[in-house]
N, C-alpha and C positions, 0 to 999 in steps of 0.2 A: 954235568953230572955224572953220580958214579955210574960203575956197573952195575952195580944191584938193583942202582932205581930204575936204570931203564929195563933191566931185567923184569923188575917188578911192575914198571908201565908199560910193557909189551904183552905183559900174562892179562892184568886188569884192563885193557883192550881189547884182547882176545873173551872176557869173561862178558862183556860190556855188549857183545854183540848179542848174546842171547838172556843176559840180565840187564835191559837195556833203562830200567827206570830214575826217575831222575833222581840224585843225590842232596842232602843237605850241602850246602855251602860252609867250605873249607874255613875255621875264624881265626886260624893262625895264632891258636895258643900256643904257648912255649912250651919246652920238651919235658918241664916239671911234672906238666899235669897232661900233656899228649906226647906220649913219647913214638909213636909208631908213626912210619912214614907217610905222607898224604896216599902214597900208593897203595897201601897195605888197608889205610882205614878204606877208601874208596873199594876194593877189593870185597874186603868185608862186609861192606856196606848192601854191594851188590851181592853178595852173598846170602840177604838178611834171609832169605824164605828157608834155605836149606841148613845154613846153620842155627835157624830155629829150629829145627827139624831133627838135626842130629842133637840139639841140647834139651829138646824134651823126650826123644827115644833114649837121650841118655838118664833121665829122670825116671824112666818106667826102670829100666837096668840099676839105678842105684836103689832104687827101694829092693827092688826083685835082692841085691848086694848085701844089704840093711838086715832083711830076712834071713841070711845066711842058705842063699841057694845060687850062688853067682853060676856053677857048672851041673847041680842035680836038678834033676826035674823029678827024683824022688818025694811023695808025703814024709811030713808032714811041709806043707807050703810056707807055712808061714813059722819059722824057727830065728837062728842068730838073734841079735840084739832085739828088732822089733817084738819077735816071739816071746820074750823074756822082759819086754815092758807092758806100761799098762796102758791102751788104745790111747788117753788123751793127751801121755807121751809123743806121740806117734809124730805130730809136727817140729819138735822139739830135736830130733834124734838124728835123720837122714839129712843134716845140713846140706852137704854137697849137690846132693838131690834135688832139695829145695831150693839153690841156688841156680841149680840150672834149669830149672822150671821158672826162674824169676828171669834169665836173660833172652829164654826160650821166648815167652810172651809178653817182655820186652821188647824184641824185635819185631814178633805178631804187632803188637801194639804200635809201633810206630809206622810199619809199615800200611797196615789199616786207616794212619790218622787218628790216633785215637788218645785223646788226652790221659794221658797214664803216670804223671809225675812220680809219683810215688812207688808206683812199679818200677819205672826205670833205674829209681835211685836203691831200692831193695837189689836188683840186679846187680846193679855197678858195689856195692857194700859186698854182694854172698859173692861176685867173681873176685874181688882183689883176699877177701877173708879165704876162705875156701880153694882162691887157686894157690895162695900160698903158704897158707898154713899145712895142707894135707901132703903138699912135697914134703917140708920141713919134718914131719911127722914121722913119713915114708922114710928117709934119706937118713936122719939123725937117732932118731927112737925106736923105731919098730924094725928096720932092716927087712931085706928078704925072707928071713926064714918065716916057714910054715903056708907061704905064700906062691903061687904058680909064676914063675918067671916073668910069661909076657901080662900077667895081672899086675904084678907088681909094677911094673913099667908102663903098663896102660895106665894106670892111676895116676903115678906121677906127671904123665906125658899130658893128659888130658885134663888135670887141673893146671898144669901152666897156660895150658889154652885157655881156660876160663879166665886168666891173669888178665892175656892177651884180651879176648873179650869184652874186656871190661873197660878200656880206655877208644870203643869204637861208641861210645854211650854219648859224648861230649855233641859229638855231632848231632845228635835229634833230641838232646832229653834240656830241659832248662837248667836245672840243677837246684834247683828253689831252694829256702832255706827251710819251708814248712816239708819237703819231701825229705830232702837229708834228716830231720829231726823225727821222722817216721822210719825212715833205714838204719841210724842210730838206735831209736827204740827199741826196736828187732832183734836186732845183734846185741844189742848191749844187754836185753834181756834173755837172750841164748847162753852169753858168757857168764854171767849170774848163777842160773837154773843150771849149766851144766857143770859147772867147776867148783862153784860155792854154795851155793843155797839150792839144792834138788828139791823143786814141789812132790814131786813124785816118786816112789819107791823103784830104787834102778838109775842107773845111771843114763845119764841124757847125752853126754857125749860120746862122741866115737869113741867102742872099745880100743884101747892102744894094747897092743900085741905086747908092747915091754912092760904093760901093767898086769904083773901076775895075778890072779884069783884067788882068793880066798877059800876058804872050806864051804862056807854058804852060798859059793857061787856071784859074787861080789866083788868086782877089781882093788886091787890094792891100791890106796890113793897115797898112800906115805911112801910111796918111791918117786923119786927125782924128776920121771917123765913125766909124770902128772902135773908137777907146778913145771914144768918146761911147758909143755902143750894148754895149757892153762893160762900160763905167762903171753905167749906168741898169739895167743889167738885174744887177748885182749888188748895186746901192742897190733896186732891187725887191724883191729874195730877201730883205735884211733889213727890207723893208718890211713884208712878208708871213709873216715870223718875228716880228716884233713885236706885229703886229696881232692872231697868234693867240694868244702869249703873253699878251696883255693881255688876251684874249677868256676865255681861260681864267681870268686871275685876276679878271674881274668875275663869271663863272659862278659861280666857288668862293665869293666875298663874298656873292652871293644865295644860297645853297644849291641852285643848278639842277646841280650836279653828282653 
């Protein structure tokens, strides 16, 4: 046992003194679909309630961020991208806040022993996709210009944590084909209307600082940044689909289904 594993198990045992609810059995899935060490899975699952709360608070902050008010309480309270969009588009725009809502509610549903397969898959897809899309956009396309350093790195690190959270879900979710199809339909639909076929006026995808605004206040989608963001979003939807179905296969192999 490595020093990191011993230290991790020691921390997990300390946390277990205060969060001692029973955990689902580890299924011995391969690292290709379950890359976290078991002690970290156990630690994350023991902290399900605090992690759910953090994610749901993050959802509120995320909607506030998309309203253009991350550090300003002065009116108008609804500005930014949400203020420029039609209300019917609100569910399509703040992708990361919706993803943190999914994982927060997924953990709550598991702890309450609720049958919520589609919700668990929406959380899995959302955490994989937005957890890896946002750091790419911030580090490769946007850069730190025009945003406070603390907020820039908070966005990157908090989204990486989302991707880590996704790999707790296999311990308590079935990964049924129907549930995977629901998540694929939602995030595939988001890709289409975000980048290829907008249904309502205004861009549905997160505004990119790398996209200059045209005279009419519309982002310039002719720049390479738009294509790179769109391509990475589609790739991540495919990655999440593959991982979800591969997890399903491994569960069936082990009789965990």
